[in-house]
Steps between C-alpha positions, in 0.01 A plus 500: 500500500456849386188667611279627234346827586216649314471869481219624710310788361206516726319827519503683822181518706463867420511428126239226541268742675547757227402240236228317693278799578447615137463138383229431759323826409507408128368151577213636711416761234505234226276262696260783590465615140443140385220460756348841423514431125318170547229654716458810286490287186216291642295808586587743222537281193184361345449130538528308179165409353414132487532338164167506321444252223200606298272214414463501126195319376487502122185286485240784479699679230549177308127429514417849366749462217381149416144629480604752234700261283331384183665226299434450130190292444401482864214665677466524873277232641214648693225295652164605629488564873348206688137563580527350846754762619426854617763754595384650829793724592862590436789611715740615227860594571814589307658214695349187346578294810246694709223542239188290565163438336166389650325250274159342551470149362139405421381220723754570775428691817706811561771669299847376411797728562758418233844630409686490172587140417225345714278238339131582499374172359457312170861572410455878530774702668501867585759657268466876555314747720413846370308784661163389356554149363694176533648273235457126533723253317354163411514217250280690253714815522477819700169640619418825672264563790395858567334652801124524457373848422295646784132540419403859439258623759222717370337738738143417576232741599289435802130494401406655835680825422 
């Protein structure tokens, strides 16, 4: 049987050493620059800002626009403010979710702290809070409570002087 011989072209050990040294140096340099780039990128590049989704609340704008609309043949329904309610204080805010009103209900002890949408009684709900008044929505229409005007103090003279 004839022997099959394959040509052997193996590099000599000296040739391997000539090739291995630059290849190892290139590999070390490549790995070092990859590590340095990762570290430098973490410290030098700004971190991406978190995604911010603005909360859009069209309700206050829609209420303002609806208050200005006038349809043919219709008049806004306004009712007299209930006599048993007194507006004692207001914490107004551009953010309707944090605005509050202090209302005194005749015959009840203390004040009620109410927010927009809260029911006050007799079917009345707080609809809007302004800097000096609140709007109540009820079965008879909207009514408005204003802060009481402070009594004017007149200076008095002491009769002993």
